[in-house]
C-alpha positions as CSV (number, residue, x, y, z in Angstrom):
1,X,0.0,0.0,0.0
2,X,1.0,3.6,-0.6
3,X,0.8,5.4,2.7
4,X,1.6,8.6,4.5
5,X,2.7,8.3,8.1
6,X,1.6,10.9,10.7
7,X,3.5,10.8,13.9
8,X,5.8,12.9,16.1
9,X,7.2,11.5,19.4
10,X,9.3,8.4,20.3
11,X,6.1,6.4,20.8
12,X,5.5,6.6,17.0
13,X,8.9,5.4,15.9
14,X,8.4,1.6,16.3
15,X,5.3,1.8,14.1
16,X,7.1,3.7,11.4
17,X,10.1,1.4,11.6
18,X,7.8,-1.6,11.4
19,X,6.1,-0.3,8.3
20,X,9.5,0.4,6.7
21,X,10.8,-3.1,7.5
22,X,7.6,-5.0,6.7
23,X,7.6,-7.3,3.7
24,X,4.0,-6.5,2.9
25,X,4.9,-4.2,0.1
26,X,4.1,-0.9,2.0
27,X,5.5,2.3,0.5
28,X,5.8,5.2,2.9
29,X,5.5,8.2,0.7
30,X,6.1,10.8,3.3
31,X,6.3,11.4,7.1
32,X,4.3,14.2,8.6
33,X,5.4,15.4,12.0
34,X,4.9,18.4,14.1
35,X,7.4,21.2,13.7
36,X,10.7,21.3,15.6
37,X,10.1,22.8,19.1
38,X,12.3,24.4,21.7
39,X,13.1,22.0,24.6
40,X,15.4,21.8,27.6
41,X,17.1,24.5,29.6
42,X,18.7,26.1,26.6
43,X,15.5,26.0,24.6
44,X,17.3,24.5,21.7
45,X,15.1,23.2,18.8
46,X,14.2,19.6,19.3
47,X,13.8,17.4,16.2
48,X,10.9,14.9,16.4
49,X,12.1,11.3,16.5
50,X,10.0,10.4,13.5
51,X,11.6,13.2,11.5
52,X,15.0,11.8,12.4
53,X,14.1,8.3,11.2
54,X,12.5,9.6,8.0
55,X,15.5,11.7,7.1
56,X,17.9,8.9,7.9
57,X,16.0,6.7,5.4
58,X,15.6,9.3,2.7
59,X,11.8,9.7,3.1
60,X,10.3,13.1,2.6
61,X,9.3,14.8,5.9
62,X,6.6,17.5,6.1
63,X,6.2,19.7,9.2
64,X,3.2,21.9,8.6
65,X,2.3,24.6,11.1
66,X,-1.3,24.7,9.8
67,X,-3.6,21.9,8.7
68,X,-6.7,23.8,7.7
69,X,-5.4,26.1,5.0
70,X,-5.5,23.3,2.4
71,X,-1.8,23.3,1.6
72,X,-1.0,20.0,3.2
73,X,-4.2,18.4,1.7
74,X,-3.1,19.5,-1.8
75,X,0.4,18.2,-1.2
76,X,-0.7,14.8,0.0
77,X,-3.5,14.4,-2.6
78,X,-0.8,14.7,-5.3
79,X,0.9,11.6,-3.8
80,X,-2.3,9.6,-4.3
81,X,-1.9,7.6,-1.0
82,X,-4.1,4.5,-0.3
83,X,-4.1,5.2,3.5
84,X,-2.9,7.5,6.2
85,X,-1.4,5.8,9.3
86,X,-1.5,8.1,12.4
87,X,0.5,7.4,15.6
88,X,0.6,10.1,18.2
89,X,0.8,12.9,15.7
90,X,-0.6,15.3,18.3
91,X,-3.1,17.2,16.1
92,X,-6.6,16.6,14.8
93,X,-6.8,16.0,11.0
94,X,-9.5,18.1,9.4
95,X,-12.2,16.5,7.2
96,X,-10.7,17.6,3.8
97,X,-7.4,15.9,4.8
98,X,-9.1,12.7,6.0
99,X,-10.8,12.5,2.6
100,X,-7.5,12.2,0.7
101,X,-6.6,8.5,1.1
102,X,-9.0,6.0,-0.6
103,X,-9.0,3.6,2.4
104,X,-9.2,6.3,5.0
105,X,-7.0,7.2,7.9
106,X,-6.2,4.7,10.7
107,X,-4.8,5.5,14.1
108,X,-2.8,3.5,16.6
109,X,-4.3,4.6,19.9
110,X,-2.8,3.6,23.3
111,X,-5.8,2.3,25.1
112,X,-8.6,-0.3,24.7
113,X,-11.2,2.0,23.2
114,X,-13.7,3.4,24.1
115,X,-11.7,3.7,27.4
116,X,-9.3,6.6,27.7
117,X,-10.0,8.6,24.6
118,X,-7.7,11.6,24.2
119,X,-4.2,12.7,24.4
120,X,-2.8,11.0,27.5
121,X,-4.3,7.4,27.7
122,X,-1.1,5.8,29.1
123,X,-0.7,8.3,31.9
124,X,-4.4,8.2,33.0
125,X,-4.5,4.4,32.8
126,X,-1.9,4.3,35.6
127,X,-3.2,7.3,37.6
128,X,-6.7,5.7,37.7
129,X,-5.4,2.4,38.9
130,X,-6.1,0.3,35.8
131,X,-4.5,-3.1,35.8
132,X,-4.9,-3.8,32.1
133,X,-4.7,-1.5,29.0
134,X,-3.7,-2.0,25.4
135,X,-3.7,-0.5,21.9
136,X,-6.5,-0.1,19.4
137,X,-6.3,0.3,15.6
138,X,-9.1,2.8,14.8
139,X,-10.4,4.4,11.7
140,X,-10.3,8.1,12.2
141,X,-13.6,10.0,12.1
142,X,-14.4,13.6,13.0
143,X,-14.9,12.9,16.7
144,X,-12.2,12.5,19.3
145,X,-11.1,8.8,19.0
146,X,-14.7,7.8,18.2
147,X,-14.1,5.8,15.0
148,X,-14.7,2.1,14.5
149,X,-12.2,-0.4,15.7
150,X,-10.3,-2.7,13.4
151,X,-8.1,-4.5,16.0
152,X,-7.3,-4.5,19.7
153,X,-4.4,-6.0,21.8
154,X,-4.1,-5.9,25.5
155,X,-1.3,-5.8,28.1
156,X,-1.1,-6.0,31.9
157,X,0.1,-2.9,33.8
158,X,2.8,-3.9,36.2
159,X,2.7,-2.6,39.8
160,X,6.0,-0.6,39.2
161,X,5.1,0.6,35.7
162,X,5.5,4.3,35.0
163,X,4.0,6.1,32.0
164,X,7.5,5.9,30.5
165,X,8.0,2.1,30.9
166,X,4.4,1.3,29.8
167,X,4.7,3.6,26.8
168,X,7.7,1.6,25.5
169,X,5.7,-1.6,25.7
170,X,2.6,-0.2,24.2
171,X,4.6,1.4,21.3
172,X,6.0,-2.0,20.4
173,X,2.6,-3.7,20.8
174,X,1.0,-1.1,18.6
175,X,3.6,-1.5,15.9
176,X,3.1,-5.3,15.8
177,X,-0.7,-5.0,15.7
178,X,-0.6,-2.4,13.0
179,X,1.5,-4.6,10.7
180,X,-0.8,-7.6,11.3
181,X,-3.9,-5.5,10.7
182,X,-3.0,-3.6,7.5
183,X,-3.4,-6.5,5.1
184,X,-7.0,-6.9,6.1
185,X,-7.6,-3.2,5.7
186,X,-6.0,-3.3,2.3
187,X,-8.1,-6.1,0.9
188,X,-11.3,-5.0,2.6
189,X,-11.6,-8.1,4.9
190,X,-11.1,-6.1,8.1
191,X,-14.2,-6.0,10.4
192,X,-14.7,-2.5,11.8
193,X,-16.6,-2.6,15.1
194,X,-18.4,0.4,16.3
195,X,-17.5,1.6,19.8
196,X,-19.8,1.6,22.7
197,X,-19.9,5.4,23.1
198,X,-21.9,5.2,26.4
199,X,-18.8,3.4,28.0
200,X,-16.3,6.0,26.8
201,X,-13.9,7.7,29.3
202,X,-11.6,10.6,28.6
203,X,-7.8,11.0,29.0
204,X,-7.2,14.7,28.7
205,X,-3.7,16.2,28.2
206,X,-1.7,16.5,31.4
207,X,-0.6,19.9,32.8
208,X,2.3,20.5,35.1
209,X,-0.1,20.9,38.0
210,X,-1.1,17.2,37.5
211,X,2.2,16.2,39.0
212,X,1.4,17.8,42.4
213,X,0.9,15.0,44.9
214,X,-2.0,15.1,47.3
215,X,-1.0,13.2,50.5
216,X,-4.5,13.5,51.9
217,X,-5.4,10.7,49.4
218,X,-4.8,7.0,50.0
219,X,-1.2,5.7,49.6
220,X,-2.2,3.6,46.5
221,X,-3.7,6.7,44.8
222,X,-0.6,8.8,45.6
223,X,1.7,6.0,44.3
224,X,-0.4,5.6,41.1
225,X,-0.3,9.3,40.3
226,X,3.5,9.5,40.9
227,X,4.0,6.7,38.5
228,X,1.5,8.0,36.0
229,X,3.2,11.4,35.7
230,X,6.7,9.9,35.3
231,X,8.5,11.1,33.2
232,X,6.3,14.2,32.5
233,X,5.3,16.4,34.2
234,X,6.9,14.5,37.1
235,X,5.6,14.1,40.6
236,X,6.4,16.8,43.1
237,X,5.5,18.2,46.5
238,X,6.4,21.4,48.3
239,X,8.6,21.3,51.3
240,X,9.4,24.6,53.1
241,X,8.6,26.6,50.0
242,X,10.7,24.4,47.7
243,X,9.4,22.1,45.0
244,X,10.8,18.6,45.5
245,X,10.5,16.0,42.7
246,X,9.8,12.5,43.9
247,X,10.4,9.2,42.0
248,X,10.1,5.4,42.3
249,X,7.2,5.2,44.8
250,X,6.0,2.2,46.7
251,X,3.3,1.8,49.3
252,X,4.7,1.0,52.8
253,X,3.3,0.9,56.4
254,X,3.2,4.1,58.3
255,X,0.9,6.7,59.8
256,X,1.0,10.4,60.5
257,X,-0.5,13.6,59.3
258,X,-1.0,13.8,55.6
259,X,2.3,14.8,54.0
260,X,4.3,14.2,57.2
261,X,7.9,13.1,56.6
262,X,8.3,9.9,58.7
263,X,12.0,9.4,58.0
264,X,14.3,7.4,55.8
265,X,13.7,3.7,55.3
266,X,15.2,1.0,53.2
267,X,12.8,1.9,50.3
268,X,13.5,5.7,50.6
269,X,11.8,8.8,51.9
270,X,8.7,7.8,53.7
271,X,5.8,10.3,53.6
272,X,2.4,9.7,55.4
273,X,-0.8,9.5,53.4
274,X,-4.5,9.1,54.5
275,X,-4.3,5.4,55.2
276,X,-0.6,4.3,55.0
277,X,2.6,5.8,53.6
278,X,4.6,6.0,50.4
279,X,8.3,5.6,50.1
280,X,10.2,7.3,47.3
281,X,13.5,5.8,46.4
282,X,14.8,8.9,44.5
283,X,14.3,12.6,44.9
284,X,15.5,15.9,43.3
285,X,15.8,19.3,44.9
286,X,15.5,22.5,42.8
287,X,18.7,23.0,40.8
288,X,20.1,19.6,41.7
289,X,20.4,16.2,40.0
290,X,18.0,13.4,40.6
291,X,19.6,11.0,43.2
292,X,18.9,8.3,45.7
293,X,16.9,9.4,48.6
294,X,19.7,8.8,51.2
295,X,22.2,10.8,49.1
296,X,19.7,13.7,48.8
297,X,19.1,13.7,52.5
298,X,22.9,13.8,53.2
299,X,23.1,17.1,51.4
300,X,19.7,18.4,52.3
301,X,18.6,17.1,55.7
302,X,14.8,16.9,56.4
303,X,13.6,16.9,60.0
304,X,11.1,14.1,60.7
305,X,7.7,15.7,61.2
306,X,8.3,18.2,58.4
307,X,5.3,18.2,56.0
308,X,5.2,17.9,52.3
309,X,2.3,19.9,50.8
């Protein structure tokens, strides 16, 4: 099949690589990614990983700043693609663009739809305490992740999974499912199943404030949020006016006022929650590197009884 690939972050790279390495006769005509963006302390321009792979393999890379002015639609229509494959592109495709490929546009979405429609399904699956998630191959329609499903694959969420570790597994699973499903889409034998819209849940984009831990919640909830916002925006709490980043949480026995620092244990900094406590194996003070909890305390002692808010 002749296809155009839409994708931007690292999550999309396994799918693009799988298409390029597949023996099914796929021809990737172009890669469409979001524009280079400033990132990091120096605000240097960051090249999307899909762009890097496309350029490495000599594939045309397009980075439009606008989708609704008709220019990209005109460019891609001239390529006469059979299908668009969309993996974490990060923008909604307008109707005129969706009408270009004869087979339509298909998305690799990181949840078992209709659960967790939206921009951050991996993060919210962990934050909400889900134990199973997966990927769905969905034909894109005008609504937000509302289109019919061509294929689904599931995976267990491990107790120590972060959004980062789970993303790696789901990216690989999505790539495998995509390659297995495309032949049926190409020959018209794929069965497209309508979603149960009444059962839909949303997974909105995360903001930096979503990383702020609320120790008045149960320890399991605090732990789940800390893992779900790792690596971005990162879990943090405020101690004596300073924002402290906290990593690698685990529920442990303990009691005290919500947010009370109970001391250093084998598993790290122990902070009281509503029903137990959470130990964080690593922490990071402002302007410092991330380090083991005991090393952080050696340079920045915290008095037991201090409160994280």
